C-alpha positions in Angstrom: -19.7 -15.2 -67.7 -15.8 -15.6 -69.0 -17.7 -17.4 -72.1 -19.8 -14.2 -72.1 -23.1 -16.4 -70.6 -26.3 -15.1 -69.2 -26.7 -16.3 -65.7 -29.7 -16.3 -63.5 -29.7 -17.3 -60.3 -33.1 -17.2 -58.2 -33.6 -18.0 -54.7 -36.0 -18.4 -51.5 -35.4 -17.7 -48.2 -31.6 -19.1 -47.3 -31.3 -20.1 -51.4 -31.9 -15.5 -51.3 -28.9 -15.9 -49.3 -27.0 -18.3 -50.6 -27.4 -15.4 -54.3 -26.2 -12.9 -52.1 -23.4 -14.2 -51.0 -22.5 -14.7 -54.9 -23.3 -11.8 -55.6 -20.1 -10.5 -53.2 -17.8 -12.9 -54.9 -18.5 -12.6 -58.5 -19.1 -9.6 -60.6 -20.4 -10.2 -64.1 -22.5 -7.4 -65.9 -24.6 -11.0 -67.9 -25.3 -12.3 -63.6 -28.5 -11.3 -62.6 -30.0 -12.0 -58.9 -33.5 -12.0 -57.6 -35.2 -13.2 -54.5 -37.5 -13.9 -52.3 -37.6 -14.1 -48.4 -34.1 -14.5 -48.0 -32.9 -13.6 -44.9 -29.5 -12.4 -45.8 -28.9 -9.3 -47.9 -25.7 -8.2 -48.7 -24.6 -4.5 -49.2 -21.4 -5.4 -50.6 -22.1 -7.0 -52.9 -20.0 -6.1 -56.9 -23.5 -6.3 -59.0 -26.2 -4.4 -57.3 -27.7 -3.3 -60.1 -28.6 -6.7 -61.1 -29.9 -7.7 -58.1 -33.6 -7.4 -57.0 -34.3 -8.6 -53.8 -38.2 -8.9 -52.8 -40.0 -9.6 -49.3 -43.6 -9.6 -48.2 -44.1 -6.5 -45.6 -44.3 -8.4 -42.5 -41.8 -11.0 -42.8 -40.7 -13.1 -40.1 -37.4 -12.7 -41.9 -36.9 -9.2 -41.5 -36.4 -9.2 -38.1 -33.1 -11.5 -38.8 -32.6 -8.8 -41.3 -32.9 -5.6 -39.6 -30.3 -6.5 -37.1 -28.0 -8.3 -38.9 -27.5 -6.5 -42.0 -27.3 -3.2 -41.8 -29.3 -0.6 -44.9 -31.1 -3.7 -45.7 -33.8 -2.6 -45.9 -33.0 0.1 -49.4 -31.6 -2.9 -50.6 -35.3 -5.0 -50.0 -38.5 -4.2 -52.5 -41.3 -5.3 -50.5 -44.4 -6.6 -52.0 -47.9 -6.1 -50.0 -50.3 -9.0 -51.1 -52.9 -10.4 -48.5 -54.0 -13.3 -48.5 -57.6 -14.7 -48.9 
């Protein structure tokens, strides 16, 4: 980031959690994070505008988040999709 590179981090489930923890420790306008079904959503991120956390409505991770991550609902884009 110090050299001006753009960095994209993508993570699913636990990998998404790691991305969210990184967002609490690293600041950079050129750091972009996308997660899907992360079991941890940060509300302490240094770059909240560059993070999008996606989750299926009714995902099992939601039960864990609602207990352990206050205000997580405000940091998630819910995906409604019927599996056929």
